N, C-alpha and C positions, 0 to 999 in steps of 0.2 A: 514422463510421469503420466499417470492415468488422468482422464478428464475429471473424475470426481476429486482427485487430489488437487488439481489445478483450480477447480471451482472453489474448493474449501480455502485454499491459500489466498485466492482472490478476495473472498469474503473477509478473511481475517485482516488482510492488508487494508481493505477499504475501511474496516472498523477502526483500526489503529490510526490510519490517516485522518479519519473524521475526528477522533478524539484529540489528536494533536492540533488540528486546525481550530477546533473549538477552544482549546486551551490557549492557542496563539491569539485568537480574536479577543478572548476575555482578559488574559493576563500577560501575554507575550511569552515567548519561549527562548531558551538559551541558544547560543550558536551551535552547541553540540546537538541539541534537540532538533534544530533546524536542519542540520546535516543528516540526521537520522530520518527526518521527514522526507527529505529529498531522495535518500536512498530507497525508502519504502515506495515512493512514487515511481522510481525507476523499476523496482521489482514488480510493481503492479502492472506497469506497461509491458514488461517482459512476459509476465504471466498471461496477460490478455492476448499478447501476440501468439504465445504457445497454444492457448485455448482455441483461438481462431484457426490456427494451423492444424489442429487435431480434429476439427469438425468436418 
């Protein structure tokens, strides 16, 4: 993937993770949402790794 695509994907993942964390802190989240959050964190880590490798 190009660097621009990876950067955009990273931004989107960060935004979604932030929204879920805020929701979790305020009201709690379901088990399914927690699993989704963990998956997004893994994807963000992978995307960051790919970004650092392409620089």
